[in-house]
Backbone and ligand atoms as CSV (ligand in chain L), in Angstrom:
chain,resi,resn,atom,element,x,y,z
A,1,MET,N,N,171.186,71.571,137.784
A,1,MET,CA,C,170.219,72.354,138.641
A,1,MET,C,C,169.678,73.762,138.128
A,2,VAL,N,N,168.589,74.053,138.012
A,2,VAL,CA,C,168.077,75.479,137.622
A,2,VAL,C,C,168.534,76.404,138.485
A,3,ASP,N,N,169.088,77.513,138.118
A,3,ASP,CA,C,169.354,78.740,138.740
A,3,ASP,C,C,167.976,79.528,138.736
A,4,GLU,N,N,167.340,79.573,139.703
A,4,GLU,CA,C,166.078,80.143,139.967
A,4,GLU,C,C,166.134,81.699,140.108
A,5,SER,N,N,167.460,82.205,140.326
A,5,SER,CA,C,167.633,83.597,140.689
A,5,SER,C,C,167.246,84.385,139.401
A,6,ASP,N,N,167.338,83.790,138.240
A,6,ASP,CA,C,167.191,84.727,137.021
A,6,ASP,C,C,166.055,83.984,136.012
A,7,LEU,N,N,164.759,83.865,136.916
A,7,LEU,CA,C,163.448,83.452,136.240
A,7,LEU,C,C,162.695,84.698,136.187
A,8,ALA,N,N,163.159,85.528,135.134
A,8,ALA,CA,C,162.232,86.846,134.746
A,8,ALA,C,C,160.973,86.336,134.124
A,9,PRO,N,N,159.994,87.247,134.562
A,9,PRO,CA,C,158.571,86.908,134.352
A,9,PRO,C,C,158.675,86.949,132.485
A,10,ALA,N,N,157.993,85.729,132.196
A,10,ALA,CA,C,157.847,85.656,130.718
A,10,ALA,C,C,156.680,84.912,130.399
A,11,LEU,N,N,156.222,85.004,129.028
A,11,LEU,CA,C,154.887,84.321,128.439
A,11,LEU,C,C,154.935,82.895,128.400
A,12,HIS,N,N,156.174,82.339,128.388
A,12,HIS,CA,C,156.510,80.736,128.135
A,12,HIS,C,C,156.974,80.166,129.489
A,13,ARG,N,N,156.670,80.963,130.653
A,13,ARG,CA,C,157.048,80.407,131.983
A,13,ARG,C,C,155.725,80.233,132.873
A,14,SER,N,N,155.754,79.099,133.335
A,14,SER,CA,C,154.632,78.958,134.535
A,14,SER,C,C,155.326,79.057,135.874
A,15,ARG,N,N,156.513,79.391,136.030
A,15,ARG,CA,C,157.286,79.796,137.262
A,15,ARG,C,C,158.028,80.833,137.012
A,16,PHE,N,N,158.006,82.102,137.600
A,16,PHE,CA,C,158.996,82.859,137.544
A,16,PHE,C,C,158.829,84.023,138.597
A,17,ASN,N,N,160.162,84.827,138.782
A,17,ASN,CA,C,160.140,85.813,139.854
A,17,ASN,C,C,159.045,86.875,139.755
A,18,CYS,N,N,158.135,86.638,140.775
A,18,CYS,CA,C,156.973,87.483,140.665
A,18,CYS,C,C,157.221,88.925,140.881
A,19,PRO,N,N,156.797,89.880,139.889
A,19,PRO,CA,C,157.126,91.393,140.183
A,19,PRO,C,C,156.526,91.936,141.285
A,20,ALA,N,N,155.456,91.454,141.907
A,20,ALA,CA,C,154.360,91.763,143.038
A,20,ALA,C,C,155.190,91.458,144.461
A,21,CYS,N,N,155.609,89.970,144.641
A,21,CYS,CA,C,156.276,89.739,145.932
A,21,CYS,C,C,157.663,89.446,145.769
A,22,ASP,N,N,158.065,89.349,144.673
A,22,ASP,CA,C,159.644,89.210,144.615
A,22,ASP,C,C,160.035,87.744,144.819
A,23,GLU,N,N,159.087,86.796,144.739
A,23,GLU,CA,C,159.440,85.290,145.178
A,23,GLU,C,C,159.397,84.751,143.805
A,24,VAL,N,N,160.196,83.732,143.617
A,24,VAL,CA,C,160.105,82.685,142.623
A,24,VAL,C,C,158.825,81.937,142.734
A,25,ALA,N,N,157.761,82.053,142.104
A,25,ALA,CA,C,156.690,81.309,142.448
A,25,ALA,C,C,155.935,80.828,141.219
A,26,ASP,N,N,154.991,79.631,141.455
A,26,ASP,CA,C,154.343,79.208,140.302
A,26,ASP,C,C,153.270,80.370,139.956
A,27,GLN,N,N,152.860,80.269,138.815
A,27,GLN,CA,C,152.056,81.278,138.082
A,27,GLN,C,C,150.886,80.801,137.449
A,28,VAL,N,N,149.768,80.807,137.568
A,28,VAL,CA,C,148.381,80.287,136.995
A,28,VAL,C,C,148.102,81.523,135.600
A,29,TRP,N,N,148.182,80.683,134.566
A,29,TRP,CA,C,147.531,81.602,133.412
A,29,TRP,C,C,146.277,81.705,132.909
A,30,PHE,N,N,145.668,82.800,132.775
A,30,PHE,CA,C,144.449,82.977,132.108
A,30,PHE,C,C,144.240,83.546,130.796
A,31,ASN,N,N,143.232,83.027,129.993
A,31,ASN,CA,C,142.747,84.042,128.848
A,31,ASN,C,C,141.800,84.719,129.452
A,32,ALA,N,N,141.496,85.838,128.732
A,32,ALA,CA,C,140.394,86.688,128.880
A,32,ALA,C,C,139.255,86.840,127.941
A,33,TYR,N,N,137.975,86.662,128.583
A,33,TYR,CA,C,137.058,87.001,127.495
A,33,TYR,C,C,136.378,88.323,127.801
A,34,ALA,N,N,135.708,88.889,126.853
A,34,ALA,CA,C,134.994,90.259,126.938
A,34,ALA,C,C,133.528,90.018,127.166
A,35,SER,N,N,133.041,90.790,128.071
A,35,SER,CA,C,131.495,90.853,127.968
A,35,SER,C,C,131.187,92.399,128.088
A,36,PRO,N,N,130.057,92.876,127.395
A,36,PRO,CA,C,129.833,94.475,127.560
A,36,PRO,C,C,129.529,94.945,128.898
A,37,VAL,N,N,129.862,96.063,129.157
A,37,VAL,CA,C,129.640,96.829,130.388
A,37,VAL,C,C,128.092,96.806,130.556
A,38,ALA,N,N,127.647,96.336,131.709
A,38,ALA,CA,C,126.252,96.132,131.907
A,38,ALA,C,C,125.885,97.645,132.773
A,39,ASN,N,N,126.469,98.501,133.059
A,39,ASN,CA,C,126.166,99.782,133.954
A,39,ASN,C,C,125.058,100.287,132.794
A,40,PRO,N,N,124.131,101.100,133.489
A,40,PRO,CA,C,123.198,101.730,132.714
A,40,PRO,C,C,123.665,102.960,132.027
A,41,ALA,N,N,124.662,103.602,132.669
A,41,ALA,CA,C,125.398,104.747,131.835
A,41,ALA,C,C,126.263,104.192,130.612
A,42,GLY,N,N,126.749,102.922,130.521
A,42,GLY,CA,C,127.329,102.404,129.484
A,42,GLY,C,C,128.702,102.613,129.522
A,43,VAL,N,N,129.229,103.304,130.693
A,43,VAL,CA,C,130.641,103.165,131.057
A,43,VAL,C,C,130.973,102.309,132.260
A,44,PRO,N,N,132.357,101.951,132.448
A,44,PRO,CA,C,132.834,100.985,133.493
A,44,PRO,C,C,132.242,101.850,134.789
A,45,LEU,N,N,131.797,100.736,135.806
A,45,LEU,CA,C,131.376,101.299,137.179
A,45,LEU,C,C,132.489,101.696,137.938
A,46,ARG,N,N,132.335,102.675,138.644
A,46,ARG,CA,C,133.405,102.951,139.863
A,46,ARG,C,C,132.363,103.806,140.881
A,47,ILE,N,N,132.719,103.218,142.077
A,47,ILE,CA,C,132.096,103.668,143.351
A,47,ILE,C,C,133.079,104.487,144.232
A,48,ALA,N,N,133.063,105.692,144.296
A,48,ALA,CA,C,134.247,106.268,145.168
A,48,ALA,C,C,133.544,107.473,145.849
A,49,GLY,N,N,134.305,108.188,146.769
A,49,GLY,CA,C,133.889,109.468,147.450
A,49,GLY,C,C,132.856,109.342,148.262
A,50,ALA,N,N,131.698,110.311,148.059
A,50,ALA,CA,C,130.515,110.296,148.947
A,50,ALA,C,C,129.680,109.104,148.672
A,51,ASP,N,N,129.762,108.509,147.500
A,51,ASP,CA,C,129.038,107.323,146.992
A,51,ASP,C,C,129.416,106.205,147.950
A,52,LEU,N,N,130.873,106.180,147.617
A,52,LEU,CA,C,131.287,104.921,148.395
A,52,LEU,C,C,131.095,104.951,150.055
A,53,GLU,N,N,131.096,106.286,150.636
A,53,GLU,CA,C,130.712,106.325,151.898
A,53,GLU,C,C,129.276,105.865,152.389
A,54,ARG,N,N,128.189,106.175,151.404
A,54,ARG,CA,C,126.861,105.929,151.555
A,54,ARG,C,C,126.753,104.333,151.264
A,55,LEU,N,N,127.556,103.595,150.441
A,55,LEU,CA,C,127.375,102.494,150.105
A,55,LEU,C,C,128.163,101.664,151.511
A,56,GLY,N,N,128.963,102.142,152.158
A,56,GLY,CA,C,129.546,101.749,153.423
A,56,GLY,C,C,128.641,101.686,154.436
A,57,LYS,N,N,127.335,102.554,154.593
A,57,LYS,CA,C,126.470,102.744,155.685
A,57,LYS,C,C,125.306,102.183,155.393
A,58,ASN,N,N,125.012,101.542,153.961
A,58,ASN,CA,C,123.711,101.018,153.524
A,58,ASN,C,C,123.355,99.928,154.166
A,59,PRO,N,N,122.277,100.309,155.125
A,59,PRO,CA,C,121.626,99.330,155.818
A,59,PRO,C,C,121.052,98.022,155.228
A,60,GLN,N,N,120.761,98.167,153.834
A,60,GLN,CA,C,120.268,97.249,152.910
A,60,GLN,C,C,121.236,95.862,152.985
A,61,PHE,N,N,122.623,95.904,153.521
A,61,PHE,CA,C,123.601,95.082,153.366
A,61,PHE,C,C,123.898,94.756,154.905
A,62,PRO,N,N,124.034,93.495,155.146
A,62,PRO,CA,C,124.782,93.279,156.672
A,62,PRO,C,C,126.280,93.919,156.403
A,63,PRO,N,N,126.581,93.915,157.760
A,63,PRO,CA,C,127.871,94.739,157.960
A,63,PRO,C,C,129.122,94.192,157.167
A,64,GLU,N,N,129.130,92.856,157.242
A,64,GLU,CA,C,130.256,92.091,156.664
A,64,GLU,C,C,130.388,92.390,154.983
A,65,VAL,N,N,129.030,92.322,154.406
A,65,VAL,CA,C,129.002,92.680,153.054
A,65,VAL,C,C,129.297,94.022,152.705
A,66,ARG,N,N,128.974,94.826,153.642
A,66,ARG,CA,C,129.333,96.453,153.462
A,66,ARG,C,C,130.878,96.652,153.328
A,67,GLU,N,N,131.442,95.789,154.468
A,67,GLU,CA,C,132.905,95.788,154.592
A,67,GLU,C,C,133.802,95.166,153.233
A,68,GLN,N,N,133.105,94.151,152.860
A,68,GLN,CA,C,133.690,93.755,151.470
A,68,GLN,C,C,133.394,94.668,150.394
A,69,LYS,N,N,132.396,95.358,150.113
A,69,LYS,CA,C,132.118,96.065,149.057
A,69,LYS,C,C,133.142,97.397,149.262
A,70,VAL,N,N,133.192,97.763,150.432
A,70,VAL,CA,C,134.129,99.011,150.561
A,70,VAL,C,C,135.587,98.705,150.230
A,71,GLU,N,N,135.911,97.425,150.811
A,71,GLU,CA,C,137.291,97.011,150.498
A,71,GLU,C,C,137.491,96.795,149.125
A,72,TYR,N,N,136.583,96.357,148.315
A,72,TYR,CA,C,136.761,95.988,146.661
A,72,TYR,C,C,136.977,97.034,146.269
A,73,TRP,N,N,136.092,98.284,146.591
A,73,TRP,CA,C,136.143,99.368,145.657
A,73,TRP,C,C,137.576,100.380,146.129
A,74,ASN,N,N,137.858,100.019,147.183
A,74,ASN,CA,C,139.172,100.682,147.573
A,74,ASN,C,C,140.386,100.247,146.925
A,75,ARG,N,N,140.440,98.886,146.585
A,75,ARG,CA,C,141.342,98.275,146.005
A,75,ARG,C,C,141.149,98.688,144.355
A,76,VAL,N,N,139.963,98.795,143.636
A,76,VAL,CA,C,139.970,99.047,142.406
A,76,VAL,C,C,140.154,100.582,142.181
A,77,ASN,N,N,139.700,101.445,143.117
A,77,ASN,CA,C,140.083,102.867,142.999
A,77,ASN,C,C,141.538,103.124,143.206
A,78,GLY,N,N,142.206,102.196,144.124
A,78,GLY,CA,C,143.484,102.397,144.242
A,78,GLY,C,C,144.468,102.080,143.025
A,79,GLY,N,N,143.757,101.680,141.834
A,79,GLY,CA,C,144.542,100.882,140.863
A,79,GLY,C,C,144.800,99.348,140.680
A,80,GLU,N,N,144.348,98.628,141.472
A,80,GLU,CA,C,144.543,97.285,141.621
A,80,GLU,C,C,144.068,96.658,140.547
A,81,VAL,N,N,144.614,95.559,140.122
A,81,VAL,CA,C,144.059,94.805,139.052
A,81,VAL,C,C,143.958,93.242,139.720
A,82,PHE,N,N,142.691,92.592,140.005
A,82,PHE,CA,C,142.594,91.231,140.577
A,82,PHE,C,C,141.640,90.297,139.981
A,83,LEU,N,N,141.715,89.068,140.545
A,83,LEU,CA,C,140.471,88.474,140.047
A,83,LEU,C,C,139.495,88.463,141.247
A,84,ASP,N,N,138.309,88.403,140.736
A,84,ASP,CA,C,137.148,88.494,141.916
A,84,ASP,C,C,136.060,87.471,141.379
A,85,ARG,N,N,135.413,86.946,142.306
A,85,ARG,CA,C,133.984,86.303,141.950
A,85,ARG,C,C,132.951,87.428,141.550
A,86,TRP,N,N,132.424,86.927,140.430
A,86,TRP,CA,C,131.142,87.758,139.919
A,86,TRP,C,C,130.183,86.975,139.595
A,87,ALA,N,N,128.983,87.630,138.853
A,87,ALA,CA,C,128.016,86.864,138.458
A,87,ALA,C,C,128.571,85.999,137.434
A,88,PRO,N,N,128.182,84.838,137.231
A,88,PRO,CA,C,128.648,84.028,136.004
A,88,PRO,C,C,128.307,84.626,134.871
A,89,THR,N,N,129.455,84.563,133.871
A,89,THR,CA,C,129.006,85.081,132.427
A,89,THR,C,C,129.380,84.167,131.619
A,90,GLN,N,N,128.730,84.381,130.313
A,90,GLN,CA,C,129.210,83.449,129.132
A,90,GLN,C,C,129.480,84.298,127.783
A,91,SER,N,N,130.672,84.351,127.241
A,91,SER,CA,C,130.822,85.101,126.165
A,91,SER,C,C,131.611,84.467,124.949
A,92,GLU,N,N,131.410,84.795,124.001
A,92,GLU,CA,C,132.196,84.141,122.971
A,92,GLU,C,C,133.212,85.075,122.384
A,93,LEU,N,N,133.364,86.262,123.239
A,93,LEU,CA,C,134.321,87.345,122.413
A,93,LEU,C,C,135.566,87.241,123.447
A,94,PHE,N,N,136.618,86.442,122.801
A,94,PHE,CA,C,137.717,86.170,123.400
A,94,PHE,C,C,138.693,87.259,123.005
A,95,VAL,N,N,139.495,87.806,124.031
A,95,VAL,CA,C,140.597,88.932,123.851
A,95,VAL,C,C,141.927,88.287,123.417
A,96,ALA,N,N,141.925,88.319,122.041
A,96,ALA,CA,C,143.296,87.832,121.666
A,96,ALA,C,C,144.318,88.619,122.023
A,97,GLY,N,N,145.564,88.035,122.214
A,97,GLY,CA,C,146.544,88.690,122.428
A,97,GLY,C,C,146.757,89.379,124.028
A,98,LEU,N,N,145.843,89.041,124.934
A,98,LEU,CA,C,145.893,89.253,126.252
A,98,LEU,C,C,145.930,88.344,126.997
A,99,GLU,N,N,146.724,88.276,128.048
A,99,GLU,CA,C,146.530,87.132,129.067
A,99,GLU,C,C,146.843,87.725,130.600
A,100,ILE,N,N,146.479,86.907,131.577
A,100,ILE,CA,C,146.619,87.469,132.970
A,100,ILE,C,C,147.315,86.245,133.609
A,101,SER,N,N,148.327,86.536,134.356
A,101,SER,CA,C,149.050,85.575,135.157
A,101,SER,C,C,148.855,86.097,136.736
A,102,VAL,N,N,148.652,84.940,137.450
A,102,VAL,CA,C,148.344,85.210,138.809
A,102,VAL,C,C,149.415,84.362,139.663
A,103,CYS,N,N,150.067,84.873,140.445
A,103,CYS,CA,C,151.096,84.420,141.322
A,103,CYS,C,C,150.409,83.566,142.414
A,104,ARG,N,N,150.649,82.220,142.507
A,104,ARG,CA,C,150.233,81.416,143.487
A,104,ARG,C,C,150.726,81.890,144.864
A,105,ALA,N,N,151.930,82.364,145.113
A,105,ALA,CA,C,152.324,83.026,146.364
A,105,ALA,C,C,151.428,84.026,146.856
A,106,CYS,N,N,151.299,85.273,146.102
A,106,CYS,CA,C,150.532,86.382,146.683
A,106,CYS,C,C,149.243,86.680,146.214
A,107,LEU,N,N,148.973,85.999,145.142
A,107,LEU,CA,C,147.781,86.222,144.345
A,107,LEU,C,C,147.792,87.471,143.629
A,108,ALA,N,N,148.777,87.990,143.240
A,108,ALA,CA,C,148.819,89.330,142.377
A,108,ALA,C,C,148.548,88.979,140.964
A,109,ALA,N,N,147.892,89.701,140.342
A,109,ALA,CA,C,147.527,89.592,138.932
A,109,ALA,C,C,148.353,90.327,138.140
A,110,ALA,N,N,149.029,89.972,137.180
A,110,ALA,CA,C,149.485,90.756,135.997
A,110,ALA,C,C,149.036,90.474,134.853
A,111,ILE,N,N,148.836,91.562,133.942
A,111,ILE,CA,C,148.312,91.730,132.618
A,111,ILE,C,C,149.338,91.469,131.539
A,112,TRP,N,N,149.058,90.687,130.478
A,112,TRP,CA,C,150.026,90.624,129.468
A,112,TRP,C,C,149.368,91.125,128.112
A,113,MET,N,N,149.901,91.962,127.377
A,113,MET,CA,C,149.427,92.499,126.322
A,113,MET,C,C,150.296,92.176,125.110
A,114,GLY,N,N,150.092,91.623,124.265
A,114,GLY,CA,C,151.151,91.347,122.985
A,114,GLY,C,C,152.299,90.554,123.411
A,115,GLY,N,N,152.256,89.682,124.513
A,115,GLY,CA,C,153.307,88.983,124.881
A,115,GLY,C,C,154.163,89.545,125.900
A,116,GLU,N,N,153.723,90.838,126.246
A,116,GLU,CA,C,154.744,91.607,127.309
A,116,GLU,C,C,153.850,91.965,128.508
A,117,ARG,N,N,154.316,91.859,129.485
A,117,ARG,CA,C,153.777,92.368,130.964
A,117,ARG,C,C,153.460,93.921,130.825
A,118,VAL,N,N,152.229,94.157,131.196
A,118,VAL,CA,C,152.108,95.324,131.176
A,118,VAL,C,C,152.482,96.330,132.538
A,119,THR,N,N,153.258,97.244,132.328
A,119,THR,CA,C,153.791,97.908,133.765
A,119,THR,C,C,153.152,99.118,133.698
A,120,ARG,N,N,153.118,99.811,134.970
A,120,ARG,CA,C,152.610,101.084,135.232
A,120,ARG,C,C,153.727,102.082,134.660
A,121,ASP,N,N,153.659,103.222,134.152
A,121,ASP,CA,C,154.511,104.204,133.967
A,121,ASP,C,C,155.113,104.612,135.558
A,122,GLU,N,N,156.207,104.580,135.571
A,122,GLU,CA,C,157.115,105.173,136.664
A,122,GLU,C,C,157.346,106.601,136.788
A,123,THR,N,N,156.459,107.574,136.945
A,123,THR,CA,C,156.570,108.825,136.813
A,123,THR,C,C,156.922,109.477,138.011
L,1,ZN,ZN,ZN,153.822,86.923,144.091
């Protein structure tokens, strides 16, 4: 019988102790592909502060869409990393050495670089 209490997250496991929800749960692994940032400014897009407030009131979108957009940006601005449906894209730029694992129990995403799970500095 496998002792599941010591299933530390690791690149070679499809089931491990999720650092986000602390459950031993199945993990889905993803490769990453890169596509250039399409923002006219040429830098990653972030909507926050007064701009996010304006977006939350933009009559161009139905209320539920505004809510979704505000929730999305609040998560991104809060430092969360997650999978999200976006416009379909095609890229032949494979990000070698970077993988993403997603917990089936809590849907939290973990980023792996060089075979190691990326953790935030606890300062
Ligand atoms: Zn989890």
